[in-house]
C-alpha positions as CSV (number, residue, x, y, z in Angstrom):
1,M,-2.4,19.0,-15.1
2,K,-5.9,19.8,-13.7
3,K,-7.5,16.9,-15.7
4,G,-4.8,14.5,-14.5
5,L,-5.6,15.6,-10.9
6,K,-9.3,15.1,-11.3
7,V,-8.7,11.7,-12.7
8,F,-6.4,10.9,-9.8
9,L,-8.6,12.2,-7.1
10,G,-11.6,10.4,-8.8
11,A,-9.7,7.2,-8.6
12,A,-8.7,7.8,-5.1
13,I,-12.2,8.3,-4.0
14,V,-13.5,5.3,-5.8
15,L,-10.6,3.0,-4.5
16,S,-11.4,4.3,-0.9
17,A,-15.2,3.8,-1.5
18,V,-14.7,0.2,-2.6
19,A,-12.3,-0.6,0.2
20,C,-14.1,1.0,3.2
21,S,-17.8,0.9,2.0
22,T,-20.4,-1.2,3.8
23,S,-22.1,-4.0,1.9
24,N,-25.7,-3.2,0.6
25,D,-27.0,-5.9,3.0
26,E,-25.6,-3.9,6.0
27,V,-26.9,-0.7,4.8
28,K,-30.4,-2.2,4.3
29,K,-30.4,-3.6,7.8
30,E,-29.2,-0.1,9.3
31,T,-31.9,1.5,7.3
32,K,-34.6,-0.8,8.6
33,E,-33.4,-0.3,12.2
34,K,-33.4,3.5,12.0
35,V,-37.1,4.2,10.8
36,V,-37.2,6.9,13.7
37,E,-38.2,10.2,12.3
38,T,-36.4,13.5,13.6
39,K,-37.4,17.1,13.0
40,E,-34.7,19.2,11.4
41,D,-33.6,22.5,13.2
42,T,-35.0,25.1,10.7
43,S,-33.0,27.8,12.4
44,V,-30.0,26.2,10.8
45,P,-29.3,27.2,7.2
46,K,-30.4,24.5,4.6
47,E,-26.9,24.5,3.2
48,Y,-25.5,23.5,6.6
49,R,-28.1,21.0,7.1
50,N,-27.4,19.5,3.6
51,A,-23.7,19.4,4.4
52,L,-24.5,17.5,7.7
53,H,-26.7,14.9,5.8
54,K,-23.8,14.5,3.3
55,A,-21.3,14.1,6.3
56,E,-23.6,11.4,7.9
57,N,-23.7,9.5,4.7
58,Y,-20.1,9.4,4.1
59,S,-19.6,8.3,7.7
60,K,-22.3,5.5,7.8
61,M,-21.6,4.1,4.3
62,M,-18.1,4.8,3.5
63,H,-16.6,4.9,7.0
64,M,-14.6,7.8,6.3
65,S,-12.5,9.9,8.8
66,K,-13.2,13.3,10.1
67,Q,-10.6,14.8,7.8
68,R,-11.6,12.9,4.7
69,I,-15.3,13.9,5.3
70,Y,-14.4,17.6,5.6
71,D,-12.2,17.3,2.5
72,Q,-14.9,15.7,0.4
73,L,-17.4,18.1,1.6
74,T,-15.3,21.1,0.5
75,S,-13.6,19.7,-2.5
76,E,-14.3,21.3,-5.9
77,Y,-14.3,17.7,-7.2
78,G,-16.6,16.7,-4.4
79,E,-19.5,18.3,-2.8
80,K,-18.3,21.9,-3.1
81,F,-19.9,23.2,0.2
82,D,-18.2,26.3,1.7
83,A,-15.9,25.9,4.6
84,E,-18.4,27.1,7.3
85,A,-21.1,24.5,6.2
86,A,-18.6,21.8,6.1
87,Q,-17.4,22.8,9.6
88,Y,-21.0,22.9,10.8
89,A,-21.4,19.3,9.5
90,I,-18.2,18.1,11.1
91,D,-19.1,19.8,14.5
92,N,-22.5,18.2,14.4
93,L,-21.8,14.8,13.0
94,N,-22.4,11.9,15.6
95,A,-19.8,9.6,14.3
96,D,-17.6,7.0,16.0
97,Y,-14.3,7.4,14.1
98,N,-12.8,4.5,15.8
99,E,-15.5,2.2,14.4
100,N,-15.0,3.8,11.1
101,A,-11.3,3.2,11.1
102,L,-12.0,-0.3,12.2
103,K,-14.6,-1.0,9.4
104,C,-12.3,0.5,7.0
105,G,-9.4,-1.5,8.1
106,E,-11.3,-4.7,8.0
107,N,-12.3,-4.1,4.4
108,Y,-8.7,-3.4,3.4
109,K,-7.8,-6.7,4.9
110,K,-10.6,-8.7,3.4
111,T,-10.7,-7.1,-0.2
112,M,-7.0,-6.0,-0.7
113,H,-5.3,-8.6,1.5
114,M,-3.3,-6.1,3.2
115,S,-0.7,-6.5,6.1
116,K,-1.3,-4.9,9.4
117,A,1.5,-2.4,8.7
118,R,0.1,-1.5,5.4
119,I,-3.5,-1.1,6.8
120,Y,-2.1,1.3,9.4
121,D,-0.2,3.2,6.9
122,Q,-3.2,3.5,4.6
123,L,-5.6,4.5,7.5
124,T,-3.2,7.3,8.7
125,S,-1.8,8.5,5.2
126,E,-2.5,12.0,3.9
127,S,-3.0,10.4,0.5
128,G,-5.3,7.7,2.2
129,E,-7.8,7.7,4.7
130,K,-6.5,10.4,7.2
131,F,-7.5,8.9,10.4
132,T,-5.7,9.8,13.5
133,A,-2.7,7.5,14.8
134,E,-5.1,6.7,17.8
135,Q,-8.1,5.7,15.5
136,A,-5.8,3.7,13.2
137,Q,-4.2,1.8,16.1
138,Y,-7.7,1.1,17.5
139,A,-8.6,-0.6,14.2
140,I,-5.3,-2.6,14.0
141,D,-5.8,-3.8,17.7
142,N,-9.5,-4.8,16.8
143,I,-9.2,-6.4,13.4
144,K,-10.3,-10.1,13.9
145,G,-8.1,-13.0,12.7
146,D,-4.5,-13.3,11.9
147,Y,-2.8,-12.1,8.7
148,L,-1.5,-15.4,7.3
149,E,-4.3,-15.8,4.8
150,A,-4.0,-12.2,3.8
151,A,-0.3,-12.9,3.0
152,L,-1.0,-16.2,1.1
153,K,-3.8,-14.3,-1.0
154,S,-1.4,-11.5,-1.7
155,A,1.4,-14.0,-2.6
156,K,-1.0,-15.9,-5.0
157,N,-2.0,-12.5,-6.6
158,Y,1.8,-11.8,-7.3
159,Q,2.3,-15.4,-8.7
160,E,-0.7,-15.4,-10.8
161,T,-0.6,-11.8,-12.3
162,M,3.0,-11.0,-12.2
163,N,4.6,-14.6,-12.7
164,M,7.0,-14.0,-9.9
165,S,9.3,-16.5,-8.3
166,K,8.8,-17.5,-4.7
167,D,11.9,-15.6,-3.7
168,A,10.7,-12.5,-5.3
169,I,7.4,-12.9,-3.9
170,Y,8.8,-13.4,-0.3
171,D,10.8,-10.1,-0.7
172,Q,7.8,-8.2,-1.9
173,L,5.7,-9.5,0.9
174,T,8.2,-8.4,3.5
175,S,9.6,-5.4,2.1
176,E,9.3,-2.0,3.8
177,Y,8.3,-0.5,0.4
178,G,6.1,-3.5,-0.5
179,E,3.5,-5.4,1.4
180,K,5.1,-5.1,5.0
181,F,4.1,-8.7,6.2
182,T,6.1,-10.2,9.0
183,A,8.7,-12.8,8.0
184,E,6.4,-15.4,9.7
185,E,3.4,-14.4,7.6
186,A,5.4,-14.2,4.4
187,Q,6.9,-17.6,5.0
188,Y,3.5,-19.2,5.6
189,A,2.4,-17.7,2.3
190,I,5.6,-19.2,0.5
191,D,5.0,-22.6,2.2
192,N,1.4,-22.7,1.1
193,L,1.5,-21.1,-2.1
194,D,1.2,-24.2,-4.4
195,N,-1.7,-25.7,-2.2
């Protein structure tokens, strides 16, 4: 059971990392822009400072929520910091969680072709990104573009990988248990599926 849980948690972290990570070009650009040196507060235990550095990396590179960063810092499958060091990191982390949610949501739309409702669910899910409802709504309100192309890409994926009929694809795209696209978005996908 523990081995299965490790594999599941590892896969979930990888999926999240892929979906929410910043491209290498963006990281290089940010690194070049931040060549400012800061002195570390040596009155704070090294373990706490290490936890804070890890938290900063998770926020900047993987755009994690506060809860996911804390969980990753304390996880026996993650960083294994004690609760006090992880809490120090969270309390001292200068992160814009709205922006993290937005970047994460944009990546879900771009790479996984998710609908607005599915992105929101993924961002707020206890098994997903664990952003607050307000942070997830900020992301949804600020993701650029419409979802017609995401619906079409999702439909093409179903057609190519699962050999589904147009009716079955439409049902999957609009299903509450499926992709959760609007009827308009799903119809656009079906109408343009063979183009």
